[in-house]
C-alpha positions in Angstrom: 0.0 0.0 0.0 1.3 3.4 -0.9 2.1 5.7 1.9 -0.6 8.3 2.7 -3.4 6.3 1.1 -6.4 5.1 3.1 -7.4 1.6 2.3 -11.1 0.9 2.3 -12.1 -1.9 4.6 -14.7 -4.5 3.5 -17.8 -4.4 5.7 -18.2 -7.6 7.6 -21.2 -8.8 9.7 -20.9 -7.6 13.2 -18.9 -4.5 12.3 -21.9 -2.4 11.3 -24.2 -0.4 13.4 -27.7 -0.8 12.0 -30.5 1.7 12.7 -33.8 0.3 13.8 -36.3 -0.3 11.0 -39.6 1.4 10.9 -41.6 2.9 13.7 -41.3 1.0 16.9 -44.0 1.1 19.6 -42.4 3.1 22.4 -44.3 1.1 25.0 -42.4 -2.0 23.9 -39.0 -0.3 23.9 -36.7 0.9 26.7 -36.9 4.6 27.6 -34.5 7.2 26.2 -33.3 9.9 28.6 -33.0 13.7 28.2 -31.9 16.5 30.4 -32.8 19.1 27.8 -35.4 20.9 30.0 -33.7 20.4 33.3 -34.7 23.1 35.9 -31.8 25.2 37.2 -33.3 25.0 40.7 -33.4 21.2 40.8 -30.4 20.5 38.5 -28.1 17.5 38.5 -25.2 19.9 39.2 -26.6 20.2 42.8 -26.3 16.5 43.2 -23.3 15.0 45.0 -21.1 12.3 43.5 -23.1 9.5 45.1 -26.4 10.9 43.7 -24.9 11.3 40.2 -23.6 7.8 40.2 -27.0 6.5 41.4 -28.6 8.4 38.5 -26.3 6.8 36.0 -26.9 3.4 37.6 -30.7 3.9 37.5 -30.6 4.9 33.8 -28.7 1.8 33.0 -31.1 -0.4 34.9 -34.2 1.3 33.4 -32.7 1.0 29.9 -32.9 -2.8 30.3 -36.7 -2.7 30.6 -39.5 -1.5 28.3 -41.9 1.2 29.2 -44.6 -1.5 29.7 -42.4 -3.3 32.2 -41.5 0.0 34.0 -45.3 0.8 34.3 -45.8 -2.6 36.1 -42.8 -2.2 38.4 -43.2 -0.9 42.0 -43.1 2.9 42.3 -40.4 2.8 44.9 -38.4 0.4 42.7 -37.8 0.9 39.0 -41.4 1.9 38.4 -42.9 5.3 38.4 -45.9 7.2 39.7 -48.0 10.0 38.3 -47.6 13.4 40.1 -50.5 15.8 40.0 -49.6 19.2 38.4 -51.2 21.1 41.3 -48.8 19.5 43.8 -45.7 20.7 42.0 -44.2 23.6 43.9 -41.8 24.8 41.2 -42.5 26.5 37.9 -43.7 24.0 35.3 -41.9 24.5 32.0 -44.1 25.4 29.0 -43.1 22.2 27.3 -45.3 20.3 29.8 -48.7 21.2 28.5 -51.9 20.5 30.5 -52.4 17.2 28.7 -48.9 15.8 29.6 -48.6 13.5 32.6 -45.8 14.4 35.1 -44.2 11.2 36.4 -41.5 10.4 39.0 -38.9 7.7 39.1 -36.6 7.1 42.1 -33.0 7.6 41.3 -31.3 7.6 44.7 -33.0 5.8 47.5 -36.5 7.3 47.5 -35.3 10.6 46.0 -37.2 11.2 42.8 -36.3 12.5 39.4 -39.4 14.1 38.0 -40.3 14.8 34.4 -42.4 13.6 31.5 -42.5 11.0 28.9 -42.6 12.2 25.3 -44.5 10.3 22.6 -41.2 8.8 21.2 -40.5 7.2 24.6 -38.0 9.7 25.8 -38.1 10.5 29.6 -37.3 14.2 30.0 -36.0 14.8 33.5 -37.1 18.3 34.7 -36.3 18.1 38.4 -34.0 16.1 40.7 -35.9 16.3 44.0 -33.1 15.3 46.2 -34.4 17.3 49.2 -38.0 16.1 48.8 -39.3 19.7 48.4 -40.8 19.6 44.9 -44.1 18.1 45.9 -45.8 16.4 48.9 -44.3 12.9 49.3 -46.1 9.9 50.8 
């Protein structure tokens, strides 16, 4: 091979990343995660190292389940619970319209990460309620 030339490699099975085909039912797929709309008052930057590690671990564990399985899991386990809008003590971003359910997953012990599920199966975290001050907890 001549110096400076790039040789083209033949594609072999197992060496390619293939995009999913067609529209998949988000309920039968694992969640995707987004911090795009994260509130500055309940931000992950306020979390300590242990809480940040717990968040990463929780995302990993949740990504092994489908939304349908997460819905069936216990709310203080990997499952979630619906939070009434009226109980939220912080400003609710405009992206969470009146028809959108606010849900909470536990990310560190019983401390919840609260946000919403988009139609494509993405869970948008809005608040890390590490001090249990965002809404009334039971």
